[in-house]
C-alpha positions as CSV (number, residue, x, y, z in Angstrom):
1,M,15.0,165.4,16.9
2,A,15.3,162.8,19.6
3,I,14.5,163.3,23.3
4,E,17.9,163.4,25.1
5,R,19.0,163.3,28.7
6,T,21.6,165.6,30.1
7,L,23.0,166.1,33.6
8,A,23.3,169.5,35.2
9,I,25.2,169.9,38.4
10,L,24.7,173.1,40.3
11,K,28.3,173.3,41.7
12,P,29.4,174.2,45.2
13,D,29.8,177.9,44.2
14,C,26.2,178.0,43.0
15,V,25.0,176.5,46.3
16,R,27.3,178.7,48.4
17,K,25.9,181.8,46.6
18,N,22.3,180.5,47.1
19,L,21.6,180.8,43.4
20,Q,19.9,177.3,43.0
21,G,16.4,178.7,42.6
22,E,17.4,181.2,40.0
23,V,19.4,178.7,37.9
24,I,16.6,176.0,38.2
25,A,14.0,178.6,37.1
26,R,16.1,179.4,34.0
27,I,16.5,175.7,33.2
28,Q,12.7,175.2,33.4
29,K,11.9,178.3,31.4
30,A,14.1,176.9,28.7
31,G,11.8,173.9,28.4
32,F,13.7,171.2,30.2
33,K,11.8,168.5,32.1
34,V,13.4,167.7,35.6
35,L,13.7,164.0,35.9
36,G,15.4,164.0,39.3
37,M,17.1,166.4,41.6
38,K,19.0,166.1,44.9
39,Q,21.5,168.0,47.0
40,L,24.6,166.1,48.3
41,R,28.2,166.5,49.2
42,L,30.5,164.5,47.0
43,S,33.3,162.5,48.5
44,K,36.7,162.7,46.9
45,E,36.1,159.1,45.6
46,Q,32.8,160.1,44.0
47,A,34.1,163.3,42.4
48,G,37.2,161.4,41.2
49,A,35.1,158.7,39.6
50,F,32.7,161.2,38.0
51,Y,35.6,163.2,36.5
52,A,37.8,160.2,35.8
53,V,37.9,161.1,32.1
54,H,40.0,164.2,33.1
55,K,42.4,162.3,35.3
56,G,46.0,163.3,34.4
57,R,45.0,166.7,33.1
58,P,46.4,169.7,34.9
59,F,43.0,170.8,36.2
60,Y,41.9,167.4,37.5
61,D,43.0,167.7,41.2
62,G,41.7,171.3,41.5
63,L,38.4,170.2,40.0
64,V,38.0,167.3,42.5
65,E,39.0,169.6,45.3
66,F,36.4,172.2,44.2
67,M,33.6,169.7,43.7
68,T,34.1,168.3,47.2
69,S,34.3,171.8,48.9
70,G,30.6,172.0,49.6
71,P,27.2,170.7,48.7
72,C,26.2,170.4,45.0
73,M,22.9,169.6,43.2
74,P,22.8,167.1,40.4
75,I,19.7,167.4,38.2
76,G,18.7,165.0,35.6
77,L,17.1,166.8,32.6
78,E,15.3,165.7,29.5
79,K,14.2,167.5,26.3
80,E,14.6,167.3,22.6
81,N,18.2,168.3,21.7
82,A,18.9,168.5,25.5
83,V,22.7,168.4,25.4
84,A,23.2,171.2,22.8
85,D,20.4,173.3,24.2
86,F,21.7,173.1,27.7
87,R,25.2,173.9,26.7
88,T,23.9,177.0,24.9
89,L,21.9,178.0,28.0
90,I,24.8,177.7,30.4
91,G,27.4,179.3,28.1
92,A,31.1,178.8,27.6
93,T,33.2,177.2,30.4
94,D,35.0,180.5,31.0
95,P,32.4,183.1,31.9
96,K,34.6,185.8,30.2
97,D,33.9,183.9,26.9
98,A,30.2,183.1,27.6
99,A,27.4,184.8,25.6
100,E,25.4,187.6,27.3
101,G,22.4,186.2,29.2
102,T,23.9,182.7,29.8
103,I,24.0,181.2,33.2
104,R,27.7,181.3,33.5
105,K,27.9,184.9,32.1
106,L,25.4,186.0,34.7
107,Y,26.6,184.1,37.8
108,A,30.1,182.5,37.4
109,D,33.2,184.1,38.8
110,N,35.8,182.3,36.7
111,K,36.6,179.2,34.6
112,G,37.3,177.0,37.7
113,E,34.2,178.1,39.6
114,N,31.7,178.3,36.8
115,I,28.4,177.5,38.6
116,V,27.1,174.5,36.6
117,H,28.2,171.3,34.9
118,G,26.5,170.2,31.6
119,S,27.0,166.9,29.8
120,D,29.0,167.1,26.6
121,S,27.2,164.5,24.5
122,A,23.9,162.5,24.5
123,E,25.8,159.3,25.4
124,N,27.5,161.0,28.4
125,G,24.2,162.6,29.4
126,R,22.7,159.1,29.8
127,I,25.8,157.9,31.7
128,E,26.0,160.9,33.9
129,V,22.3,160.9,34.9
130,S,22.6,157.3,35.9
131,F,25.8,158.0,37.9
132,F,23.7,160.2,40.3
133,F,20.2,158.7,39.9
134,S,18.9,155.1,40.1
135,T,16.0,154.1,37.9
136,A,13.6,154.4,40.8
137,E,14.7,158.1,41.4
138,I,13.9,159.2,37.8
139,V,10.3,160.4,37.3
């Protein structure tokens, strides 16, 4: 298996609930290497650009609104099979459907406020990490 990069974003609900440390600890216990991490507040333009692939879908405007509602924490991660392993760790988008013990099952309130973002492919993982982190910021 190849080493992959994936992006986690601890969403505004995660930060608002002060769960960043617990979620990061679970990520590190699962063997992910943290390449970069920061806390920021996305502008509507940044959130719109990041989620541009969803533009035109019914949930797009609500997603941009939610992601700009407070600070979030993008985290660049690396590991063998990072994308699939991270998606398993976080669980299904809707916490009702997430497996027991997953991050979303444990901490998320609903499908719209589901604590964490995870890249959906190795290619998107590379693109998404570079959206938030310059080469100089990756260690």
